[in-house]
N, C-alpha and C positions, 0 to 999 in steps of 0.2 A: 452320897445319894440319900442316906438316911441318918438321922441324929440318934436313933435308938440303937442299943446293943441287941440286935436281933437274936443272937445265939443265947443270950442270958435272959431276955425278957419274953421270948416266944418259943413254943415247942410245936414242931410240925411232925405229925405221925406219918407212917408210910402210906396210909390211905387218904391223906389230904386233910386231916383234922388239925386245925391250928388253934392253939390255946395261948392267950395273952395273959401272962402271969401278973402283969401290972394292973390291968383293968378287970380281969376275971372273965372277959368275953371270949367266946369261941366262934370259929368260922370253919366252913367247909370249902376247900379249894378243889377245883377240878384238876385233871391231870396236867394241863398246861400251867395253871396257876401254881400248883405245887412245884412244878419244875422250875419256874421263874423264881419262886420264893426261896427254894433251896440255893439257887445261884446267888440270890441277894444275901442270904445268910453267910455265904462263903466269900462275900465282898467281891464278887465277879463284876467286872466293868460292864456297863449297858451294851456296848457294841459286841462284847464277847457273848453275852446272854442271847442277843439277837442272832448271832451266827450259830450258836449252839441250838437255839430253838429251830431255826431253819433246817439244820441238819437232822436233828432228832425227830422232828415231826414232819419232815419232808415237805416244807412249805417254802415259798419264795421269801426273799429278804424283806419285801414290802409287807407281806402278811405277818411275818415274825416281828417286825418293828411295830406294827399296829397293835399286835397282841401284847407286846411288852409295854408300850405306852398306855394302853387301856388298863392293864393290870396295875401298873404303877400309879396311875391316877386314882383308881378305885381304892387301892390300899392306903393312899394318902388321904382320900376323902373319909375313910373309916378310921383314920388315926392309927393304922397298923404300923406304918413306917414313917 
């Protein structure tokens, strides 16, 4: 899913503050974004992330998939993953 070593190159705090050690840039993630990013850091498969999103945030699978896809595209656009 990503070519970067997320655990070594990025730090995500408990309140959603994301620091990129390579670029020096910082980002603030909302609760959903932080949840997804933690799953990505653990190398969780996309379908598992979607299922977990749906269960944790009590949304349907379509909404969870849309959230996952939007987050993934945004993080790719910003060069985070």
